[in-house]
Residue, then its C-alpha position, 0 to 999 in steps of 0.5 A: m141270667r134269665d131264669a123266668a119262663i114265659n110261654l105262649r101259643a101263636k099261629p104259624e104265620q105269626r111265628d113266621l113273621i116274628d122269625r123274619a123280623a128277628a132274623t132281619l135284626g140278627k136276633n133269635r126269636s126269644d131275644f126279639m120277642l122279649e125286647a119287643a114285649c118289654d118296649r111295648a110294656q114300657s110304652v104302656l106304663l109311660d103313657q100312664v105317667f106322661f101326658r102332653l099339653d099345648d102351651g095354654r093348657f100347660k100354663a093352666f096346669m102349672q098355675q093349678l100346681d103352684a096355687p096353694p091347696a084349699p084348706s081341708e080337714g083331710l089335708k090338715r090331718l095328712m100334714a100333721v102325720k110325722a114321717p116314719w124316720e122322724a122322732g115320735a112317729e107312730v109306725k104301724k106294723r103291716s102283715r105280708r099282704g099290706r094290711p094293718a096287723 
């Protein structure tokens, strides 16, 4: 059940365009707009995750991923941290805002 409101203002010609498109698909305005907005939102977010490379760049990218990391003090410290589910791991309590308490 949808129970969160989304309100917006549009020009009459924009509303009419949306209504025509919704009717073409046999949908009401709300269903059409929600579906269109969610499709666009997913596309925007996926563009932040997925990218395209030609064969040469993909091979170079994979070589970098497969190469061992350069040694650094930060990496050594990170690798020494135990996961929260491991015995002896220190778990820091956080406030509601995600900051250490």
